[in-house]
N, C-alpha and C positions, 0 to 999 in steps of 0.2 A: 385485797382489792381496795383501791382508794377512789373516792369520787372527786373529780377535778372540777373546780369552778374557774372559768376563764373569762376575761373581759376583753372584748375587741374594741379597737378605737374607731370603728366604722360600722355601717349597717350591714356589711357583708364581708366575706373573706376573699382575698385575691393574692397572687404572688407579691410578697413584700409586706403584707399586712402584719401588724404586731398583735400579739396576744399577751396578756398579763395574767399570771396566776393569782387568784384572790386568796389563797391560803398563805400562811407564813412560809417564808423561804426555807428550804432545806427539810421539808416534811415529807420525804419519800421520793421515789422515782416513778415515772410513768411506766406502766406495764400493759401489755396487750390485754384487752378486755376491760380495762378500767373505764367506767362511765364518766361522762363529762357533761357539763352544761356551759354553753357559751352565751354570755350577755353582751348584746350588741349595743352600739352607742345610742340607739333610739329606745333602749329599754327592753327590747324583745329578748326573751331567753329561750334558747333552743337546746334540745337534748342531743347528745352525741356520744361517741365512745372512741377509745384508741384501739385501732385494729392491730397495730404492731408498734413495737417500741424498741429502740436501741439507744446507745449513748449519744450517737450523732444525729439521729432522726427518729421521728415517730409519725405514724399515719393516723390522722384524726378524721373520723366520719362525723359529719354534721347533718342532722335530719333536715328535710324540706321545711320551709317556713315562709311567712310573709312579713315584710318589714312593716313598721308602723304606718307608712304611707301606702301600703298595699302591694308593693312589688313582690311577686312570687319568686322565691329562690329555691331551686331544686336541691335535693339531697346531693352532697358531694363529699369526696374524700380528698384530704389535703395532706401533703408532706410538710411537717413542721420541724424546725431546727432550733436548738437553744441559741440565745444571743449572749453577749458578754454581760449584759445586765442580769442580775439575779432575779429569778422568778418570771422571766420573760422569754418568749419564743417568737419566731418569725415564720410566716407561711412561705415555704420555698417554692412549691408548685402543686398542681393537681396530681393526685395519686392514681 
């Protein structure tokens, strides 16, 4: 089991949002049950986990949180897919 640290380019996730893996590229594959932390652009860090994983798609669960400005974001599951850029993935849709 690997712990994934991901950085989001915005304060929340949405279809099309990009995630960047903060570990060195090529250090393992995502597996169902792997824990994750997502660091959003405002510095808020939120716990999550990968509920399922395959070569073409994974499902990322992100716990509920509040943005730095106080917007409340409920817990959500997201389908994420790898991009052509090493160590990056894109949110495809809600799961």
